[in-house]
N, C-alpha and C positions, 0 to 999 in steps of 0.2 A: 822564620823559624818557629817563634813563640806561638803563633797560630797554629800550627799543624802538631805541636806537642800538645797544646790544649784539646785539639781536635781529637788526638789520640787518646789521651785521657779520658775524655767524654764517650770516646767509642768503648772503652773497656767499660766503663760505669753503666753503660747500655746493655753490653752482654752480660754483666755479672746481675742486671736487674731481671733480665730474662732467665737465666740460669739459676739462680740461687733458690729461688722457689721450687724448681724442680728437683734440685738436688735435696732440700730441705724434705720435700715431699716424698721421695723414695727412702730417706733413712727412716724417716717417721713410720712408712708403711712397714719396712722391715722391723722395726721395734715392736710396734703394734703386733703382728703377727706371731713372732716369738714369744712374747708376753701372753697372748692367747693360749698358745699351745701349752705354756708352763700351767696355766690356771686348768685347762683341761685335763692333765695329767694328775693334778692334785685332786681334782673331781672324781677321777676314776680311782685313786687311792680311797677316797673318802667311801666310794659306793662299794668298794670291797670290804672295807672296815664295818659299814652297816650291814653287808649280809652275812659276817662273821658273826656279829652280836645279835644276828635275828631280828635287826629293826626292821629290813625289807625282805621280802621274799625271794627266791630264786630267780622267778621270771622278771619280777620288777628290777631285781638287780642287773640282768641280762639286757633288759630292754634299755636301762639307763646307761650301761657300758656302750650300747650300739649308738645311741643318740649323741654321746660325748665323742665317741671315735670319729662320727659323722662330722661333727664341728672341727674335730682337730684336722681332717682332711680338707675341709673348706677352708680353715685359716692357713694351712700349708699352701694351698693353692693360689691362694690371694697373694703371696710372694713370688708366684711364677712369672705372671705377666712384665714384673720389672726386669727379668732377665732375658724374656723371649719375645712373644708376637706383640706386646705391649708397647715395646720400645718403638713401633713406628711413628705414633703421635708424637712422643718425645724427642726423636731425630727430627721431626720436623720443625718444633718449636727451638731446638738447640741450631738446625740452620737458619730459620729467621734470625735468630739471635746474632748469626755471625755475619749474615747479609745485611742485615739492617744498616750498621755504620758503613760497608763496603758500598751499599747502594746510595748513601748520603753522599761519600765522598766523590763517587762517580756524577751525581747530580751536581754538586758544586762546582765540579771543574767544568760543567757545561753551561750553568746558568749563573755561577758568581763569579768572583775576580779575585782569584788568587794570586794573580800576576801583578794587580794593580798596588801601587806602593801605598803604605798609609800615609794619611795628611799630617805633617808636623804639627806639633802642639802650638808652636808660634804663628802659624798660618791660621789654625782653627782659632786661636785668640785674636788675632788681627781681625778675622771675619766677624767674631762676636763683638769685639769693640766698635765695629763699623756699624754692624747694625744697631747697638745700644744708642751711638753718636746719631743716627738717622731717627731712631725713636724720639730721642731727646729733641732734635730740630724739630721734627713734625709736631711735637708737643708744645714746644715753644710757640711754633707758628700758628698753632690753633688758638691758643692762650690769647696771643696779640691780637688775630684778628676777631675774636668774641669780644675781645674788652675796648675795641673800638666803638666810638658812639655809631658811627653810620655803618656798623657791620663788618667792616673790613673791606678790602679791595675785592673785587670779582676775580684779578689776576690772581691773588694770594689763595683764594678759596680754590680756583683751578689747578693750581700748583700743589695744594694739598691734597685735593681729590685725587691728582694722577699719581702721587706718591703713595696714598693710601692704596691704591689699586694695585701698583707694583709692588708693594709688600704683602698683597694679600690680604688686606684689611677692607673688605669690601663694604662691611658695616659701617665703618667711618668714612669709607669713600663715598658711600651714598648720602649721608649725612654732609658731606662737604658740598655734594652737588645741590642736595636740598635748600642750601643757602645760597645757591646762586639761581636756580631755576624761579625763586620766588621774586625774583627781582624784573623790573622792566628791562626788557630788551634780551631775554632769554631766548636762545636761538634753538632751532629744531635739533642741533646737533648736542647740544648741552641735555635737552631733555631725552634724548636716546641714550646718552651715556649715564643719566642717571637712573633709567629703566634697565641699563645693564649691570650697573653695580647693584641695585636692589635684586636683581634675578640671582646674580654671584654670591650675595649675602646669604640668599635661600638656596644654595646648592642647586640652581637652575629650576626653581620653581619662580613661577610667574604669579605674585601677590597681585591683590586688588591694586595697591599703591603703584606697582610697577605698570599693570593695564593702564592705569590713568596718565602715566608718565608717557607711554608709548603713544596713547591718543592724543595728547598734547603736542608729541614730536611729529605724528603725521600731520597734523590739523595745519602746523606751522610749515610743513614741506611733506607734500605728498610724495615726494620721490626721494624722500632721505633713506638710503638703503638700509641703514641700521634700523630705523623704523619700522619699516615694512618686515625685517628680519624677525625683529621680536615680536611683532603682532603676530606674525606666523607661527612662531613659538607658542604664544599664547593660545592660539585658536588651535593648535596641536595637542596642548594639555588639555583643552576642553573637549575634546574628542571630534574636530572639525578638521580631521586628518584631510580629506580631499579637497577642501578649501585652502588650508595652509599651504599645500603644495602649490596649488594653483596660483594663489597670490606672490609666490616666490617666481614662479615661471612669469607671471604677467610682467613682473617688476625688471626679470632680466631682458625681456621682450624690448623694454623702453630703451635699452642701450644700444648705442651703434658702434662701440668699440670696447674692448677688453678693460676690466676694471680690477683693482687688488681685491676688491670684497667678493668677486664672483664666485671662486672656490669653495667659500664659506656658504653661499647660496646653494651650491652644488650638491654639497654634504648634505644639507638638510633636507634638499629636495630628494636625493636617493634614500635618505635615512625614511622619510616620509613614504616614499613610493614604495619601498620595501615591505611596509606595512600594510599598503595596498595591493601588494602582488605586482606591481609595474616594473617594466624593465628599467633599468638604469638610464638616467638621463645625461646629456654632454653639454658641454658650454657651446654656443652658438660661435661660429668662425667669421662672423660679421662681414662675408662677402660682399655685399653692396653697401657697406658704411661708407659715408663721405670721407674720405682719406684726409687727414692732417698732414703737416709738413714731416718730411724723412729726416734722419737723424742728419744727412747730408744739409739738409734746409736748415734745421736748426743750427748747425755749426756754422753754415754762413751766416745767418742772422745774428749770431753772438759778435760777428766782426764788424757788424753795421753800425754805422750813426743811429741815433734816436729816431731822427728822421725817416732815414731808410730801411729801418726796423719797421717803422709804423707803415710805411708804404708796402712793405714785404707782406705784414699781416693783413692789409687790404687787399692784397693780391690774391693771397691765400682764401679770404672771405668771398673775393669776387669769383674765385675758381668754381667755389661751392655754391654761389648764386647760380650760375650759368648750368651749373649740373642739374639743378632743381628745375630749370626751364623744361628739361628733357624727362624728370621724375616728379610730376605733379602730385603724385601719391605718396610721396616719399615723407610720411609725417615726421619721422625723427630728423630727417633731413631739414626740415622747416623749423623744427625746434632748435636743432642745432644752429641755423642760421639767424633766429632770432636772437638768440643768447648773445653770439658772435657779434651782431650789428649792437647789441646792448653794450657789450664791453667795447665797442669802438665809439659808442656815443651817438651813433646814428640812429634817431629813435624813429624817424619815420620809416626807414626800412626795416627795423624791427617790427614796427607795428605792422607793416605789409607782411612780413614773414609770419606774425602771429595769426593775421587774418587768414594767411594761406593754410595755416595749421587747422585754424578753426572751423573752415570749411570740413576739413576731414574729422575732427574731433566730434561735430554736432551729429554724425552717424554712429558714435559709439555710445554704449550705455551711460547712464547718468552717473553711475559711480566709479566710471573709469577715470583713473588719477590723472590722465594725459588731459581730460577735459578742464580739471582744476587747474594745471599748469598753465595751459592756454588763458584761461580766464584771468590768472593772477599776473601773467605777463601784460595782458592788455591793460587790466586795472593799474598796473604800475607805469603805464605809458600815458594814463590820464583817459583810458575809453571806459 
């Protein structure tokens, strides 16, 4: 109720702001016309007196009277439009003054939230207190980590970086990640998270430091989806729109099953494609992907013993291996099979799967990331 009373008062003030100058201008115009006519009448009398005293001739007096009367008629006409044809412009302004608050009220009912209840002060105070407590805790954690001789635990910096990111303090998040990536064993994911924080801190702009973080992320893991994504963003900002789009499409082509990050790829692909005037792309449906266990298989596995579960996994991997005998050119299938054997600890089988994949990747361009994946896999197995 208070809101609508306040809105009505503001509406009245708005109309008054429109109408007051108009009313004042009309009154002023009438006063000026009357005053001018009175002056002209005095001038006529003065001319008559000068003619009687012989100061001016009869012809001069008549000419002066004619000019003064002409000016009187013009002054009198100056008041006419106020009450006649000139009202059209004033009517339009008055209509605008009346319609402005009405239009504002109609727009608010459509786009505003007149029925949403206000937040009680107690709840707002609780939110403010919670935010202050979180800020205090992050400050304490940062101080503690910075004061430790060894630079603080990595896990603590990871927690701090994540918290800063959730708070929207991307510059502080980037600082926390910078304390992690400088350590031995920093992963590709950490470098890409560092790049993300740097980019967010610059409102989406990829800086030189962010480019270096992206490059480091890709060097550690060419298949890191985040690294590839931000590398495409960097290329797009550098004007390499077509190359950026293609890099995202190439990375999508490496997958054999849907992944949570794919919608983000698709959105960027279509944004870049729109700049190039291309038709929108869609996510692949993975019709030929080697299938993993179904929901029923997972439920059944959860009820197995550790030994039975291990045997179940081996059966699934065996099924994939049998399928690959019929699909020797399925590069993604060989990569998936190699990774599966690696998880099971069957190095010989993993090596054989990588060798089969290598026979296919040798035909690919030198900069194809799948070649790097195969080479890294073989190197990890001692080849």
